[in-house]
N, CA, C and O atoms as CSV, one atom per row, in Angstrom:
chain,resi,resn,atom,element,x,y,z
A,1,MET,N,N,122.465,111.578,79.533
A,1,MET,CA,C,121.065,112.281,79.010
A,1,MET,C,C,120.158,112.118,80.268
A,1,MET,O,O,119.329,113.013,80.432
A,2,GLY,N,N,120.186,111.328,80.978
A,2,GLY,CA,C,119.400,111.105,82.606
A,2,GLY,C,C,120.220,112.089,83.812
A,2,GLY,O,O,119.881,112.188,84.991
A,3,LEU,N,N,120.943,112.512,83.399
A,3,LEU,CA,C,121.826,112.872,84.672
A,3,LEU,C,C,121.525,114.303,83.970
A,3,LEU,O,O,121.860,115.206,84.736
A,4,LEU,N,N,120.947,114.831,82.637
A,4,LEU,CA,C,121.004,116.108,82.298
A,4,LEU,C,C,119.266,116.598,82.705
A,4,LEU,O,O,118.967,117.781,82.543
A,5,ILE,N,N,118.001,115.414,83.328
A,5,ILE,CA,C,116.911,115.697,83.848
A,5,ILE,C,C,116.708,115.644,84.774
A,5,ILE,O,O,115.735,116.254,85.217
A,6,ALA,N,N,117.752,114.665,85.813
A,6,ALA,CA,C,118.302,114.503,87.424
A,6,ALA,C,C,118.371,116.580,87.629
A,6,ALA,O,O,117.526,117.174,88.299
A,7,THR,N,N,119.281,117.146,87.057
A,7,THR,CA,C,119.572,118.011,88.091
A,7,THR,C,C,118.980,119.314,87.985
A,7,THR,O,O,119.062,120.377,88.600
A,8,GLY,N,N,117.994,118.606,86.418
A,8,GLY,CA,C,116.759,119.356,85.999
A,8,GLY,C,C,115.557,119.926,86.821
A,8,GLY,O,O,114.892,120.952,86.678
A,9,VAL,N,N,115.507,118.882,87.752
A,9,VAL,CA,C,114.232,118.084,88.107
A,9,VAL,C,C,114.960,118.801,89.598
A,9,VAL,O,O,114.628,119.985,89.546
A,10,TYR,N,N,115.691,118.605,90.713
A,10,TYR,CA,C,116.388,118.362,91.430
A,10,TYR,C,C,116.486,120.069,91.465
A,10,TYR,O,O,115.694,120.505,92.300
A,11,SER,N,N,116.855,120.585,91.131
A,11,SER,CA,C,117.001,122.360,90.547
A,11,SER,C,C,115.716,123.039,91.616
A,11,SER,O,O,115.463,123.724,92.607
A,12,ALA,N,N,114.979,121.886,90.044
A,12,ALA,CA,C,113.391,122.570,90.194
A,12,ALA,C,C,112.897,122.690,91.761
A,12,ALA,O,O,112.420,123.716,92.246
A,13,LEU,N,N,113.098,121.463,92.453
A,13,LEU,CA,C,112.453,121.010,93.671
A,13,LEU,C,C,113.583,121.566,95.139
A,13,LEU,O,O,113.253,121.263,96.285
A,14,THR,N,N,114.757,122.302,94.890
A,14,THR,CA,C,115.183,122.818,95.497
A,14,THR,C,C,115.431,124.622,95.237
A,14,THR,O,O,115.843,125.601,95.859
A,15,LEU,N,N,115.094,124.404,94.427
A,15,LEU,CA,C,115.890,125.925,94.492
A,15,LEU,C,C,114.140,127.247,94.649
A,15,LEU,O,O,113.943,128.393,95.055
A,16,GLU,N,N,113.203,125.992,93.970
A,16,GLU,CA,C,112.075,126.924,93.610
A,16,GLU,C,C,111.501,126.531,94.807
A,16,GLU,O,O,111.694,125.485,95.428
A,17,GLN,N,N,110.664,127.607,95.118
A,17,GLN,CA,C,109.916,127.854,97.384
A,17,GLN,C,C,107.912,126.951,96.660
A,17,GLN,O,O,107.169,126.329,97.419
A,18,SER,N,N,107.636,127.181,95.293
A,18,SER,CA,C,106.928,126.509,95.084
A,18,SER,C,C,105.857,126.523,93.448
A,18,SER,O,O,105.649,127.711,93.202
A,19,PRO,N,N,105.440,125.969,92.778
A,19,PRO,CA,C,105.309,125.213,91.774
A,19,PRO,C,C,104.901,126.469,90.789
A,19,PRO,O,O,104.814,126.458,89.561
A,20,GLN,N,N,104.606,127.896,91.997
A,20,GLN,CA,C,104.116,128.969,90.966
A,20,GLN,C,C,105.630,129.687,90.572
A,20,GLN,O,O,105.681,130.305,89.508
A,21,ALA,N,N,107.244,129.580,91.698
A,21,ALA,CA,C,107.905,129.962,91.105
A,21,ALA,C,C,108.378,129.473,90.269
A,21,ALA,O,O,108.857,130.281,89.474
A,22,LEU,N,N,108.535,128.224,89.952
A,22,LEU,CA,C,109.034,127.843,87.797
A,22,LEU,C,C,107.836,128.813,86.633
A,22,LEU,O,O,107.869,128.846,85.403
A,23,VAL,N,N,107.166,129.294,87.287
A,23,VAL,CA,C,106.589,129.912,85.471
A,23,VAL,C,C,106.784,131.755,86.259
A,23,VAL,O,O,106.500,132.614,85.424
A,24,SER,N,N,107.102,132.195,87.317
A,24,SER,CA,C,106.953,134.154,87.398
A,24,SER,C,C,108.249,134.370,87.539
A,24,SER,O,O,108.544,135.560,87.419
A,25,GLY,N,N,109.827,133.088,87.915
A,25,GLY,CA,C,110.523,134.234,88.080
A,25,GLY,C,C,111.609,133.962,86.537
A,25,GLY,O,O,111.217,133.155,85.694
A,26,ALA,N,N,112.331,134.374,86.427
A,26,ALA,CA,C,114.009,134.219,85.790
A,26,ALA,C,C,114.365,133.303,85.075
A,26,ALA,O,O,114.446,133.066,83.870
A,27,HIS,N,N,114.780,132.306,87.003
A,27,HIS,CA,C,115.529,131.175,87.082
A,27,HIS,C,C,114.419,130.184,87.297
A,27,HIS,O,O,114.904,129.136,87.725
A,28,GLY,N,N,113.022,130.112,87.154
A,28,GLY,CA,C,111.785,129.092,87.149
A,28,GLY,C,C,111.875,129.372,86.170
A,28,GLY,O,O,113.097,129.521,86.154
A,29,TRP,N,N,111.311,129.787,84.414
A,29,TRP,CA,C,111.187,130.399,82.700
A,29,TRP,C,C,112.840,129.813,82.892
A,29,TRP,O,O,112.573,129.236,81.837
A,30,ALA,N,N,113.589,129.601,83.060
A,30,ALA,CA,C,114.900,128.941,82.882
A,30,ALA,C,C,115.502,127.078,82.834
A,30,ALA,O,O,116.121,126.422,81.996
A,31,LEU,N,N,114.849,126.732,84.364
A,31,LEU,CA,C,114.420,125.163,83.866
A,31,LEU,C,C,113.586,124.725,83.890
A,31,LEU,O,O,113.557,123.541,84.226
A,32,THR,N,N,112.470,125.370,83.569
A,32,THR,CA,C,111.443,124.275,82.803
A,32,THR,C,C,111.427,125.208,81.605
A,32,THR,O,O,110.250,125.454,81.338
A,33,ALA,N,N,112.342,125.888,80.695
A,33,ALA,CA,C,112.555,125.943,79.093
A,33,ALA,C,C,113.660,124.303,79.452
A,33,ALA,O,O,113.515,123.289,78.770
A,34,LYS,N,N,114.210,124.354,80.077
A,34,LYS,CA,C,115.482,123.244,79.882
A,34,LYS,C,C,115.014,122.169,79.896
A,34,LYS,O,O,115.564,121.235,79.313
A,35,LEU,N,N,113.675,122.013,80.689
A,35,LEU,CA,C,113.143,120.731,81.260
A,35,LEU,C,C,112.436,120.670,79.660
A,35,LEU,O,O,112.813,119.843,78.830
A,36,ALA,N,N,111.298,121.739,79.372
A,36,ALA,CA,C,110.721,120.881,77.823
A,36,ALA,C,C,111.815,121.002,77.369
A,36,ALA,O,O,112.282,120.306,78.270
A,37,LEU,N,N,113.141,121.383,76.477
A,37,LEU,CA,C,113.693,121.291,75.739
A,37,LEU,C,C,114.891,119.731,75.607
A,37,LEU,O,O,115.656,119.350,74.722
A,38,VAL,N,N,114.360,118.959,77.576
A,38,VAL,CA,C,115.163,117.890,76.741
A,38,VAL,C,C,113.838,116.796,76.665
A,38,VAL,O,O,113.912,115.611,76.339
A,39,ALA,N,N,112.848,117.404,76.985
A,39,ALA,CA,C,112.000,116.166,76.989
A,39,ALA,C,C,111.650,116.332,74.903
A,39,ALA,O,O,111.076,115.390,74.358
A,40,LEU,N,N,112.132,117.716,73.953
A,40,LEU,CA,C,111.971,117.409,72.879
A,40,LEU,C,C,113.176,116.734,72.622
A,40,LEU,O,O,112.854,115.707,72.023
A,41,VAL,N,N,114.417,116.773,72.763
A,41,VAL,CA,C,115.518,115.564,72.607
A,41,VAL,C,C,115.526,114.492,73.043
A,41,VAL,O,O,116.532,113.795,72.911
A,42,LEU,N,N,114.087,113.902,73.883
A,42,LEU,CA,C,113.836,112.785,74.046
A,42,LEU,C,C,113.282,111.851,73.049
A,42,LEU,O,O,113.656,110.776,72.580
A,43,SER,N,N,112.082,112.765,72.856
A,43,SER,CA,C,111.033,112.884,72.357
A,43,SER,C,C,112.135,111.904,70.341
A,43,SER,O,O,112.252,110.895,69.645
A,44,ALA,N,N,112.391,112.788,70.465
A,44,ALA,CA,C,113.073,112.197,68.536
A,44,ALA,C,C,113.820,111.383,68.692
A,44,ALA,O,O,114.046,110.280,68.195
A,45,ALA,N,N,114.250,112.023,69.488
A,45,ALA,CA,C,115.503,109.706,69.657
A,45,ALA,C,C,114.176,109.367,69.684
A,45,ALA,O,O,113.784,108.952,68.594
A,46,ALA,N,N,113.152,109.407,70.754
A,46,ALA,CA,C,111.954,107.579,70.665
A,46,ALA,C,C,111.556,107.752,69.222
A,46,ALA,O,O,110.843,106.823,68.840
A,47,VAL,N,N,111.841,108.800,68.176
A,47,VAL,CA,C,111.441,107.956,67.327
A,47,VAL,C,C,112.119,107.806,66.653
A,47,VAL,O,O,111.765,106.937,65.855
A,48,ASN,N,N,113.848,108.550,66.301
A,48,ASN,CA,C,114.378,107.774,65.767
A,48,ASN,C,C,114.979,106.271,66.151
A,48,ASN,O,O,116.039,105.874,65.667
A,49,LEU,N,N,114.198,105.496,67.057
A,49,LEU,CA,C,114.888,104.625,68.060
A,49,LEU,C,C,113.524,103.411,67.410
A,49,LEU,O,O,113.637,102.248,67.023
A,50,LEU,N,N,112.377,104.253,67.514
A,50,LEU,CA,C,111.325,102.694,66.900
A,50,LEU,C,C,110.310,103.527,65.939
A,50,LEU,O,O,109.093,103.631,66.089
A,51,VAL,N,N,111.032,104.033,65.022
A,51,VAL,CA,C,110.354,104.395,63.896
A,51,VAL,C,C,111.352,104.060,62.247
A,51,VAL,O,O,111.250,103.297,61.286
A,52,MET,N,N,112.411,105.307,62.766
A,52,MET,CA,C,113.403,105.007,61.604
A,52,MET,C,C,114.723,104.348,61.572
A,52,MET,O,O,115.279,104.428,60.476
A,53,ARG,N,N,115.410,103.676,62.558
A,53,ARG,CA,C,115.843,103.137,62.728
A,53,ARG,C,C,115.157,101.582,61.407
A,53,ARG,O,O,115.471,101.320,60.246
A,54,PRO,N,N,114.170,100.930,62.378
A,54,PRO,CA,C,113.224,99.772,61.981
A,54,PRO,C,C,113.129,99.776,60.020
A,54,PRO,O,O,113.403,99.018,59.090
A,55,ARG,N,N,112.537,101.208,60.250
A,55,ARG,CA,C,112.157,101.865,58.337
A,55,ARG,C,C,114.130,101.537,57.749
A,55,ARG,O,O,114.572,100.558,57.148
A,56,LEU,N,N,114.703,102.493,58.126
A,56,LEU,CA,C,115.875,101.322,57.499
A,56,LEU,C,C,116.957,100.270,57.831
A,56,LEU,O,O,118.070,100.014,57.372
A,57,ALA,N,N,116.052,99.679,58.979
A,57,ALA,CA,C,117.060,97.859,58.473
A,57,ALA,C,C,116.280,97.363,57.665
A,57,ALA,O,O,116.724,96.438,56.985
A,58,SER,N,N,115.064,97.734,57.485
A,58,SER,CA,C,114.313,96.726,56.831
A,58,SER,C,C,114.404,97.430,55.147
A,58,SER,O,O,114.025,96.484,54.457
A,59,THR,N,N,114.563,98.024,54.662
A,59,THR,CA,C,115.287,98.996,53.215
A,59,THR,C,C,116.304,97.774,52.732
A,59,THR,O,O,117.430,97.483,53.135
A,60,THR,N,N,115.294,97.051,51.505
A,60,THR,CA,C,116.254,95.656,51.048
A,60,THR,C,C,116.769,95.962,50.186
A,60,THR,O,O,116.928,97.183,50.171
A,61,GLY,N,N,117.407,95.155,48.853
A,61,GLY,CA,C,117.769,95.500,47.656
A,61,GLY,C,C,118.490,96.482,47.330
A,61,GLY,O,O,119.445,96.645,48.090
A,62,SER,N,N,118.331,97.846,45.747
A,62,SER,CA,C,118.770,98.258,45.622
A,62,SER,C,C,118.654,100.043,45.939
A,62,SER,O,O,119.527,100.872,45.681
A,63,GLN,N,N,117.409,100.277,46.518
A,63,GLN,CA,C,116.865,101.203,46.990
A,63,GLN,C,C,117.793,101.461,48.277
A,63,GLN,O,O,118.618,102.375,48.295
A,64,GLY,N,N,117.551,100.413,49.556
A,64,GLY,CA,C,118.598,100.443,50.521
A,64,GLY,C,C,120.297,100.703,49.911
A,64,GLY,O,O,120.933,101.740,49.722
A,65,LEU,N,N,120.406,100.249,49.852
A,65,LEU,CA,C,121.983,100.168,49.696
A,65,LEU,C,C,122.649,101.672,49.024
A,65,LEU,O,O,123.746,102.144,49.324
A,66,ALA,N,N,121.594,102.292,47.985
A,66,ALA,CA,C,122.167,103.285,47.318
A,66,ALA,C,C,121.751,104.952,48.604
A,66,ALA,O,O,122.299,106.053,48.540
A,67,TRP,N,N,120.810,104.573,49.462
A,67,TRP,CA,C,120.241,105.487,50.673
A,67,TRP,C,C,121.451,105.755,51.384
A,67,TRP,O,O,122.029,106.820,51.600
A,68,GLN,N,N,121.902,103.783,51.922
A,68,GLN,CA,C,123.047,104.184,52.743
A,68,GLN,C,C,124.930,104.716,52.392
A,68,GLN,O,O,125.934,105.028,53.033
A,69,ARG,N,N,124.446,104.524,50.826
A,69,ARG,CA,C,125.644,104.903,50.204
A,69,ARG,C,C,125.778,106.402,50.072
A,69,ARG,O,O,126.887,106.931,50.149
A,70,LYS,N,N,124.946,106.927,49.923
A,70,LYS,CA,C,124.653,108.257,49.677
A,70,LYS,C,C,124.763,108.964,51.511
A,70,LYS,O,O,125.378,110.017,51.678
A,71,PHE,N,N,124.406,108.569,52.172
A,71,PHE,CA,C,124.639,108.639,53.449
A,71,PHE,C,C,126.222,108.698,54.155
A,71,PHE,O,O,126.585,109.416,55.087
A,72,ARG,N,N,126.833,107.934,53.568
A,72,ARG,CA,C,127.535,107.421,53.577
A,72,ARG,C,C,128.497,108.681,52.967
A,72,ARG,O,O,129.451,108.873,53.720
A,73,ILE,N,N,128.486,109.574,51.811
A,73,ILE,CA,C,129.135,110.515,51.801
A,73,ILE,C,C,128.896,110.829,51.783
A,73,ILE,O,O,129.290,111.222,50.685
A,74,TRP,N,N,127.680,111.983,52.232
A,74,TRP,CA,C,127.398,112.798,53.147
A,74,TRP,C,C,127.795,112.937,54.185
A,74,TRP,O,O,127.988,114.106,54.518
A,75,TRP,N,N,128.106,111.861,55.182
A,75,TRP,CA,C,128.454,112.065,56.588
A,75,TRP,C,C,130.650,111.973,56.529
A,75,TRP,O,O,131.452,112.680,57.139
A,76,ALA,N,N,130.801,111.297,55.953
A,76,ALA,CA,C,131.843,111.525,55.423
A,76,ALA,C,C,132.693,113.689,54.864
A,76,ALA,O,O,133.838,114.118,55.006
A,77,ARG,N,N,132.101,114.014,54.594
A,77,ARG,CA,C,132.266,115.274,53.943
A,77,ARG,C,C,131.517,116.198,54.695
A,77,ARG,O,O,131.317,117.295,54.173
A,78,LYS,N,N,130.941,115.916,56.115
A,78,LYS,CA,C,130.607,116.848,57.410
A,78,LYS,C,C,132.469,117.774,57.951
A,78,LYS,O,O,133.658,117.459,58.003
A,79,PRO,N,N,131.622,118.947,58.222
A,79,PRO,CA,C,133.520,119.827,58.430
A,79,PRO,C,C,133.710,118.839,59.574
A,79,PRO,O,O,134.763,118.827,60.211
């Protein structure tokens, strides 16, 4: 993921002459969209790491075991 961010920032700095070029040309829009999508994916990953994982780890008792069983069955059925 870091490599993707680094190449996007490098491309933006070297291929575009000014910040206005990032929104005026097709190549600039593509770079801007790529960086926005990476930011979106990183924010989803952060929510997973900081919110969802601790909640799942703290689930105890039969509820937690039932959820884990359902997840394993679902994961095994993926094509």
